[in-house]
C-alpha positions in Angstrom: -18.5 -61.6 22.8 -17.2 -62.6 26.2 -14.2 -60.3 26.6 -12.5 -57.3 24.8 -9.1 -56.9 25.9 -8.1 -52.9 24.9 -4.7 -51.7 24.7 -4.1 -48.1 24.3 -0.6 -47.1 22.3 1.1 -43.8 20.9 4.8 -44.4 19.0 5.6 -47.2 20.9 5.8 -50.1 18.3 8.9 -51.9 19.8 7.1 -52.1 22.9 3.9 -52.9 21.7 5.4 -55.9 19.7 6.5 -57.2 23.1 3.4 -56.9 24.7 1.4 -58.4 21.6 4.3 -61.5 21.9 3.3 -62.0 25.4 -0.5 -61.7 24.7 -0.2 -64.7 22.0 1.5 -67.0 24.4 -1.5 -66.7 26.8 -3.5 -69.6 27.8 -7.3 -68.8 26.4 -10.0 -70.9 28.3 -11.9 -73.3 25.7 -14.8 -71.8 24.2 -14.0 -68.1 25.5 -15.1 -65.6 22.8 -12.4 -62.8 22.8 -11.2 -59.8 21.0 -8.6 -57.8 21.2 -8.4 -54.2 20.4 -5.6 -51.8 20.1 -6.3 -48.1 19.8 -3.5 -46.1 17.8 -3.5 -43.0 19.2 -2.1 -41.2 16.1 1.2 -42.8 16.0 3.8 -41.7 13.5 5.7 -45.1 13.8 5.2 -48.5 12.3 2.6 -49.6 14.8 -0.1 -50.7 12.0 2.6 -53.1 10.6 3.5 -54.3 14.2 -0.2 -55.1 14.8 -0.5 -56.7 11.6 2.5 -59.4 12.3 -0.3 -60.5 15.0 -3.6 -60.9 13.0 -2.6 -64.7 12.6 -1.9 -65.4 16.3 -4.6 -63.2 17.8 -8.4 -61.9 17.5 -7.0 -58.3 17.0 -8.1 -55.2 15.3 -6.7 -51.6 15.0 -9.0 -48.6 15.7 -7.7 -44.9 15.2 -8.3 -42.3 17.3 -7.0 -38.9 16.0 -7.6 -36.6 19.1 -4.4 -37.0 21.3 -4.7 -38.3 25.2 -5.1 -41.6 26.6 -8.6 -40.8 28.1 -9.8 -40.0 24.4 -8.2 -43.7 23.5 -9.7 -45.4 26.5 -13.0 -43.8 25.1 -12.4 -44.8 21.2 -11.5 -48.6 22.6 -15.1 -48.6 24.8 -17.0 -47.7 21.8 -15.3 -50.3 19.8 -15.8 -53.0 22.1 -18.4 -55.8 21.8 -17.2 -57.7 25.1 -19.5 -58.3 28.2 -16.4 -57.3 30.0 -13.3 -55.0 29.0 -9.9 -55.9 30.6 -7.3 -53.2 30.4 -3.8 -53.2 30.0 -0.7 -51.1 28.8 1.7 -50.9 26.0 4.7 -51.0 28.2 4.2 -54.3 30.0 4.4 -58.0 29.5 1.2 -60.3 30.1 1.5 -63.1 32.3 0.3 -66.3 30.4 -2.5 -66.6 32.9 -3.6 -63.5 32.9 -6.9 -63.6 30.6 -8.0 -67.2 32.3 -7.8 -65.3 35.7 -10.1 -62.6 34.9 -12.6 -65.1 33.0 -12.7 -67.0 35.9 -13.4 -64.1 38.3 -16.2 -63.0 36.0 -18.1 -66.2 36.3 -17.2 -66.3 40.1 -18.3 -62.9 40.9 -21.2 -62.0 38.4 -22.4 -59.2 40.7 -18.9 -57.7 40.6 -18.4 -54.7 38.1 -14.6 -53.6 38.8 -11.8 -56.0 38.8 -7.9 -55.6 39.3 -4.9 -57.8 39.2 -1.2 -57.7 40.3 1.4 -55.2 38.6 4.9 -56.3 39.0 7.6 -53.9 38.4 10.7 -55.0 36.3 13.4 -52.3 36.3 15.9 -52.0 33.1 19.4 -52.4 34.3 21.5 -50.9 35.9 19.2 -49.5 38.3 20.4 -46.6 40.8 20.8 -48.1 44.2 18.9 -45.1 45.7 15.9 -45.6 43.2 15.8 -49.3 44.2 16.1 -48.7 48.2 13.3 -46.0 47.5 10.6 -47.9 45.4 8.0 -48.8 48.0 7.8 -44.6 48.8 6.0 -42.0 47.2 5.9 -40.9 44.3 8.5 -43.8 43.3 5.6 -46.4 44.4 3.5 -44.7 41.8 5.7 -44.5 39.1 6.9 -48.2 38.9 3.0 -48.7 39.4 3.1 -51.7 42.0 0.4 -53.2 42.7 0.0 -56.5 45.0 -2.7 -57.3 47.5 -1.5 -60.7 48.3 -2.2 -64.3 46.9 -6.0 -64.6 48.0 -9.0 -63.1 46.0 -10.8 -60.2 48.2 -13.3 -57.5 47.7 -12.0 -54.3 46.4 -12.1 -51.5 48.8 -11.3 -48.1 48.0 -11.1 -46.8 51.4 -8.4 -48.9 52.3 -6.5 -48.2 49.2 -7.4 -51.9 47.5 -8.0 -50.5 43.9 -6.6 -51.3 40.6 -4.3 -48.9 38.4 -4.4 -49.0 34.9 -1.9 -51.8 33.7 -4.5 -54.3 35.0 -8.0 -54.1 35.7 -11.3 -54.9 34.2 -14.5 -53.2 34.3 -17.9 -54.9 33.0 -19.0 -53.3 30.0 -22.4 -52.1 30.8 -21.2 -49.8 33.4 -18.2 -48.7 31.4 -20.1 -47.6 28.3 -22.0 -45.2 31.0 -18.8 -44.1 32.7 -16.2 -42.9 30.1 -13.1 -41.5 30.8 -12.5 -37.2 31.5 -10.3 -36.0 28.3 -8.9 -33.7 30.8 -7.3 -36.2 33.0 -4.6 -38.8 31.8 -1.4 -38.2 29.7 -1.8 -35.9 26.8 0.3 -33.9 24.7 -2.1 -31.0 25.9 -1.5 -31.4 29.7 0.3 -33.4 32.1 -2.3 -35.3 34.5 -3.1 -38.6 35.6 -5.7 -40.9 37.5 -8.4 -41.2 34.5 -8.8 -44.6 35.4 -9.2 -44.0 39.2 -11.4 -41.4 38.1 -13.7 -43.4 36.7 -13.7 -46.3 39.3 -14.6 -43.7 42.0 -17.8 -42.6 40.0 -18.9 -46.4 39.6 -18.1 -47.2 43.0 -20.3 -44.0 44.4 -22.8 -45.4 41.8 -22.9 -48.9 43.9 -20.5 -50.7 41.9 -18.3 -53.5 43.9 -15.3 -55.4 42.6 -12.5 -58.0 43.4 -9.2 -58.5 43.5 -7.7 -60.8 41.2 -4.3 -62.1 42.3 -3.7 -64.4 39.0 -4.2 -61.5 36.6 -0.8 -60.2 36.7 1.6 -58.0 34.3 4.9 -57.1 34.5 5.2 -53.5 34.2 8.7 -52.7 32.3 10.5 -49.5 33.7 13.0 -48.2 31.6 16.4 -46.4 32.6 14.9 -42.9 31.8 11.9 -43.4 34.4 14.5 -44.2 36.7 15.8 -40.7 37.0 15.4 -37.4 38.9 14.4 -35.6 36.1 11.6 -38.0 35.6 10.4 -38.3 39.0 10.1 -34.2 38.9 8.1 -34.8 35.7 6.0 -37.4 37.5 5.5 -35.2 40.5 4.5 -32.3 38.4 2.1 -34.4 36.5 0.6 -35.3 40.3 0.5 -31.7 41.3 -1.3 -30.9 38.3 -3.9 -33.5 38.5 -4.5 -32.6 42.0 -5.2 -29.0 41.3 -7.2 -29.5 38.2 -9.4 -31.7 40.1 -9.6 -29.8 43.3 -10.6 -26.7 41.3 -13.4 -28.4 38.9 -14.9 -31.0 41.3 -14.0 -29.6 44.9 -16.7 -31.7 46.8 -17.1 -35.1 44.8 -13.5 -36.3 43.4 -11.3 -39.4 44.2 -9.1 -37.5 46.5 -11.4 -37.2 49.1 -12.5 -40.7 49.1 -10.9 -41.1 52.6 -12.1 -38.0 53.8 -10.6 -34.4 53.3 -6.6 -34.5 52.3 -4.3 -32.6 53.7 -4.2 -29.0 52.6 -7.1 -29.4 50.5 -9.1 -26.3 51.7 -6.5 -23.8 51.6 -6.7 -21.0 49.2 -4.2 -21.3 46.4 -2.0 -18.6 47.6 -2.1 -20.2 51.0 -1.0 -23.4 49.2 1.4 -22.2 47.2 3.3 -20.1 50.0 3.1 -23.8 52.1 4.5 -26.0 49.2 7.3 -23.1 48.6 8.2 -23.3 52.5 8.4 -26.9 52.3 10.2 -27.1 49.1 13.1 -25.0 50.7 12.9 -26.8 54.1 13.4 -30.1 52.2 16.1 -28.7 49.9 18.1 -27.9 52.9 17.5 -31.0 55.2 18.3 -33.6 52.4 21.6 -33.8 50.6 20.5 -37.2 49.4 17.5 -38.1 47.2 14.2 -37.3 49.3 10.8 -38.4 47.7 9.6 -35.6 49.9 11.6 -33.2 48.4 10.8 -33.9 45.1 7.0 -34.0 46.1 6.7 -30.4 47.6 8.8 -29.4 44.5 6.5 -30.9 42.0 3.6 -29.0 43.7 5.6 -25.8 44.1 6.4 -25.8 40.2 2.7 -26.9 39.5 1.0 -24.0 41.1 3.3 -21.4 39.4 1.6 -22.4 36.2 -2.4 -22.7 38.2 -3.3 -19.8 36.1 -3.0 -21.4 32.7 -5.5 -24.5 34.0 -8.7 -25.1 32.7 
């Protein structure tokens, strides 16, 4: 088996159907041996029936992971994968027709490569709030829409320069992927609000000597529903970012992906001093900005998160 494509899903049957429609329309290189695995992470909707609709159009199977959490689902997919490479995408994208072919060509052109990443192009449901559209290039909105575009030319990945893939379109050589599984304490889960499980794994691979390539034609279109174009969702995302930062800071203080470009600002502060600084900046930003400000919500997320820091594992 050459390639395994994995999609993890939970209660998103209608969105999953659109992803699989686009997958069925992909240009598959002649002679390529590939499989698609849908990991059902405890769905209560008609996800199995949706997958069954595509068994005559895709080399697709479903595996079940009852333990909730994206990292648990990813690890289940890795265990089931038979391909020499694993291509990852999400259940809320539309896959470009050349996606699989682009990755296949990159694997052949760069046999030394272990990590590969492709374009993620956000597609916003309408009507998009003007303030959201105007701030899409600024954190946290840039992360919420998960835009990833490093140009039209293939180039080496460079994590220190921020040239690294994100979850909606990346690929990993299976040998290394099976050696570096995903941390169940990271990633979206009903039991905690954290992100970054795929960046964490890629950081560990790079630390072990892995190299990789940007594959510009391996693109997906990330669907952004209206509920994610709201202040309430921005707050929720900031909270997740804060919880992730604090978890990693506590459990891996000197060896984590936040430190790839050096020690982050405020990283060495004690919890109390960081709490005080977050609160003071939140107050300052609140009074300084009447209209939307990403900084305001960043500090709001940090402040709200650190209130609950004592409950972290």
